[in-house]
C-alpha positions in Angstrom: 94.7 80.2 61.3 97.0 77.2 60.9 99.3 77.6 64.2 98.2 78.8 67.6 97.5 82.6 68.1 100.4 83.2 71.2 99.2 85.9 73.0 100.5 87.3 76.0 98.1 88.5 79.2 99.5 90.9 81.4 98.2 92.2 84.6 98.5 91.5 88.2 99.1 92.3 91.5 95.0 92.2 92.2 92.5 90.6 90.0 90.8 92.9 88.8 93.1 93.2 86.4 93.6 89.7 86.0 89.4 88.4 85.5 88.8 90.2 82.2 92.0 88.7 80.8 91.1 85.1 81.7 87.1 86.1 79.9 88.9 87.2 76.9 91.1 83.8 76.9 88.2 81.5 77.3 86.3 83.5 74.6 88.7 82.6 72.0 88.6 79.1 73.3 85.0 78.9 73.2 84.9 80.5 69.0 87.8 77.4 68.6 90.3 79.4 68.0 93.4 77.8 68.9 95.2 79.8 71.2 98.9 79.8 73.5 99.1 81.8 76.5 101.3 83.1 78.9 99.9 85.5 81.7 102.6 87.7 82.8 101.8 88.6 86.8 103.4 89.6 89.8 105.5 87.3 92.1 103.2 88.7 95.2 99.7 88.9 94.1 96.9 86.1 94.2 97.4 85.8 90.4 99.4 83.2 90.4 97.0 80.9 92.9 94.1 81.8 90.7 95.7 80.9 87.9 95.3 76.8 89.0 92.0 76.9 87.8 93.2 77.0 84.1 96.4 74.9 83.9 96.2 75.5 80.1 97.7 79.5 80.9 101.4 79.4 81.6 102.5 82.1 84.2 105.9 84.4 84.3 106.2 86.9 86.8 108.1 89.9 86.7 109.1 92.8 89.1 106.2 95.7 89.4 108.1 99.1 88.6 105.0 100.5 90.0 104.8 104.6 89.8 103.0 106.5 93.2 100.9 109.6 92.2 101.8 110.3 96.3 104.7 110.7 97.8 106.3 107.9 99.1 109.6 106.7 99.6 108.8 103.6 97.2 109.4 105.8 94.7 113.1 105.9 94.5 113.2 101.5 93.9 110.7 102.5 91.0 114.0 103.2 88.6 115.7 100.1 90.1 112.5 97.8 89.6 111.5 99.3 86.3 115.2 98.4 84.5 114.8 94.6 86.3 111.3 94.3 84.6 112.7 95.7 81.6 115.1 92.7 81.8 112.7 90.2 82.2 110.5 91.3 80.0 113.1 91.0 77.3 113.7 87.6 77.5 110.0 86.7 78.0 109.5 88.6 74.7 112.7 86.8 73.0 111.5 83.3 74.1 107.6 83.9 73.3 107.4 85.6 70.6 104.0 86.3 70.8 101.5 87.7 68.1 99.5 90.2 70.2 100.0 91.4 74.4 96.4 92.6 76.0 96.6 94.1 79.2 94.4 95.3 81.6 96.0 98.4 83.5 98.7 97.9 86.3 102.0 98.5 86.2 103.1 94.5 85.4 102.4 96.0 81.7 103.9 98.5 81.4 107.7 97.0 80.5 106.1 94.4 77.8 104.5 96.9 76.1 107.7 99.5 76.1 109.4 96.6 74.8 106.8 95.1 72.8 105.9 98.1 70.7 109.6 98.6 69.5 109.9 94.7 68.4 106.5 95.2 66.2 104.2 93.1 68.6 100.6 94.2 68.4 99.2 95.6 71.8 95.8 96.1 73.0 95.2 97.8 76.2 92.0 97.8 78.5 90.9 100.7 80.5 88.2 98.7 83.0 88.0 101.4 85.7 86.0 104.9 85.1 89.2 106.8 86.0 92.1 106.2 83.4 94.8 104.2 85.0 98.3 106.0 85.2 99.7 102.7 83.7 97.6 103.1 80.3 98.3 106.8 79.8 101.7 105.7 79.7 101.2 103.1 77.2 98.4 104.6 75.3 100.5 105.8 72.2 102.1 101.9 72.0 98.9 100.3 71.7 97.5 99.4 68.4 94.0 99.6 70.2 92.3 100.6 72.8 89.6 99.0 74.6 87.1 100.8 77.5 84.0 99.4 79.6 82.4 102.7 79.2 81.3 105.4 77.1 82.7 108.2 79.2 85.9 106.6 78.8 86.2 107.3 74.6 87.2 110.9 76.4 90.1 110.1 77.7 92.1 108.5 75.4 92.9 109.0 71.4 89.1 108.4 69.4 90.5 107.1 66.5 92.6 103.9 68.4 89.5 104.0 71.1 86.2 101.7 71.5 84.2 100.3 73.8 82.9 97.2 74.7 81.8 97.2 78.0 82.3 93.9 80.9 84.4 91.4 80.3 83.2 88.9 82.5 84.3 85.3 83.0 82.5 82.5 81.3 81.6 81.0 85.7 79.8 83.9 85.7 77.7 83.1 82.6 77.3 80.0 83.6 75.7 80.3 87.1 72.7 80.1 87.4 71.1 78.3 90.5 70.3 80.2 93.8 70.1 77.9 97.2 67.5 78.8 99.1 68.0 79.3 102.8 65.6 80.5 105.2 68.1 82.6 106.0 69.2 86.0 104.5 72.8 85.9 103.1 74.9 88.6 103.2 78.0 88.1 101.4 81.3 90.4 102.0 83.9 90.8 99.4 87.0 93.3 100.0 88.6 92.4 96.5 91.5 90.0 95.3 93.4 90.8 98.0 90.9 91.4 100.9 90.5 94.4 103.0 91.4 94.4 106.7 89.3 97.2 107.2 86.4 96.0 105.9 87.1 93.1 107.6 87.4 94.7 111.1 83.8 96.4 110.3 81.7 93.8 109.5 83.2 91.5 112.8 82.5 94.4 115.1 79.4 94.9 113.3 78.3 91.2 113.6 76.8 91.3 116.8 74.3 94.6 115.8 72.9 92.4 112.9 69.4 91.0 113.0 69.6 87.1 114.0 68.0 85.8 110.7 71.4 87.2 108.2 73.9 84.7 107.8 77.1 86.4 106.9 79.8 84.8 104.7 83.2 86.6 104.3 85.9 86.6 102.1 89.0 88.0 103.9 92.3 87.7 101.8 94.9 85.9 102.5 96.0 86.6 106.1 93.6 89.5 106.8 91.1 87.0 109.1 90.4 89.3 112.1 88.2 86.9 114.0 89.3 83.0 115.0 86.3 80.7 113.6 83.3 80.8 112.7 80.6 81.8 114.5 76.9 80.4 114.4 75.4 83.4 111.6 78.8 83.7 110.4 81.6 81.9 107.9 84.9 83.4 106.7 87.0 82.0 103.8 90.6 83.1 102.9 89.9 83.1 99.3 87.3 81.7 96.7 88.1 80.2 93.6 85.9 77.7 91.6 83.1 78.5 94.1 83.3 82.7 94.0 80.1 83.0 91.4 77.9 80.4 93.5 78.4 82.7 96.4 77.6 85.8 94.3 74.6 83.9 93.6 73.3 83.0 96.8 73.2 86.3 98.3 70.5 88.6 98.7 73.2 91.9 99.6 76.8 92.0 99.1 79.2 94.4 100.7 82.3 95.1 98.8 84.7 97.0 98.0 84.4 99.6 94.5 86.9 97.4 92.0 85.2 97.8 88.7 85.9 94.1 88.2 83.5 92.9 91.1 80.9 95.5 90.6 80.2 94.8 86.9 80.3 91.0 88.1 77.9 92.2 90.8 75.8 93.8 88.0 75.5 90.8 86.0 73.8 88.9 89.0 71.6 92.0 89.8 72.7 92.2 93.5 71.8 94.9 95.3 75.3 96.1 96.9 76.4 98.3 100.0 79.7 99.5 98.6 82.8 100.9 100.6 85.1 102.7 98.5 88.9 102.4 99.5 89.6 106.0 100.6 91.7 108.0 98.3 91.8 105.8 95.4 89.7 105.0 91.9 87.5 103.0 93.6 86.0 106.7 94.1 84.8 107.0 91.1 83.6 103.9 90.6 81.4 103.7 93.7 80.5 107.4 93.0 78.8 106.3 89.3 77.4 103.6 90.9 75.5 106.0 93.6 74.6 108.4 91.0 72.7 105.6 89.1 71.0 104.4 92.1 72.6 100.8 91.2 74.1 100.8 94.9 74.3 102.1 98.8 77.6 104.4 98.9 79.1 104.5 102.3 82.2 106.5 103.5 84.8 104.5 105.2 86.0 107.6 106.7 82.9 108.1 108.5 81.7 104.7 108.7 81.3 102.6 112.5 80.3 99.4 112.9 77.2 100.4 114.3 76.1 102.8 111.3 77.3 99.5 109.2 74.9 97.2 110.6 71.8 99.8 110.7 72.4 100.1 107.3 72.5 96.2 106.5 69.2 95.9 108.9 67.8 98.8 107.3 67.9 97.1 103.7 67.0 93.6 104.8 63.4 94.8 106.2 62.8 96.3 103.2 62.4 94.1 100.2 61.3 97.0 97.8 64.4 98.8 98.0 66.6 95.6 97.7 64.3 95.2 94.5 65.5 98.9 93.5 68.8 98.4 93.7 68.9 95.0 92.1 67.3 96.6 88.9 69.2 99.6 88.2 72.6 97.6 88.7 71.9 94.9 86.4 71.4 98.3 83.6 74.5 99.1 84.3 76.6 98.1 81.4 75.4 95.0 78.7 77.7 91.7 79.3 79.0 90.9 76.0 82.8 92.3 76.3 84.1 89.4 75.2 83.0 89.0 72.4 83.5 91.9 71.2 86.8 91.9 72.3 87.4 88.5 70.4 86.0 90.0 66.8 88.5 93.5 67.6 91.4 90.6 68.1 90.9 89.0 65.0 90.5 92.1 62.9 94.1 93.3 64.1 95.8 90.1 64.0 94.5 88.6 60.4 
């Protein structure tokens, strides 16, 4: 291919849909495929800051016309936001003229895909989670190819154009190998790309009840700290960039939300995890899948108290056999070669 492959990557609002897109871009580059990439995301999410690590990827923001599956007055604004998003998408497509559009779910991709199909551009949508997203359902007819993480998802989309590729993991995960030994045990707390205020409160209130030989490192999310300053056994940051996988590698146990990008990263690193899924969301499906496969401890947030959480954390740190079993089981969830498979599909579609 003489000229660069021009790709629009679309996703945002959280990093769950952005990280897999970065993995695809990295794999293309690693195969010496010349790529010009534009990520279309939101103006309010963490993706623009996250992309500072990858200056070669351009960024553009459009309004997110999110259609909520529950009653909300915000749904009244959706038509207006959709019109604004379509207009912005038109100019992005007109100016960039991509060879391919790849969406990892999320409503940011819907207007881009609808217009992209009208203009004749090739389209791939990726279904990350076990539960099909509404945005992917709304765009499945426009997609030339649908890629999914798990075999189970083959039943959710047209079989003739749906393929299983597995997890899409950034190269930083693959390259991160070292584990820094520590005399204390390390608990890493992750609330997803935007953080989780309720999870932050739970762990801070549980701190006095944890065994004294446990170090806690918490990623709170921007503006979601609930404790001013650190403690002897507790450190917090709002956001991790280049050292994200290093912190995962160093952890002996992880307390996490159930976004599938994060869970698949923990699977790759074979990290024992306690999951506290976001209530009444697709995360509960993800958590249930890991629980059924004995690959995680699944705690329901609605019934969880700080003493209960502290008890479970202490119990696991006192039972190395249980930690090892969780690590072995989570490692078996999915093979980590999805990016290479995705690139093969991209080349077939664009040749």
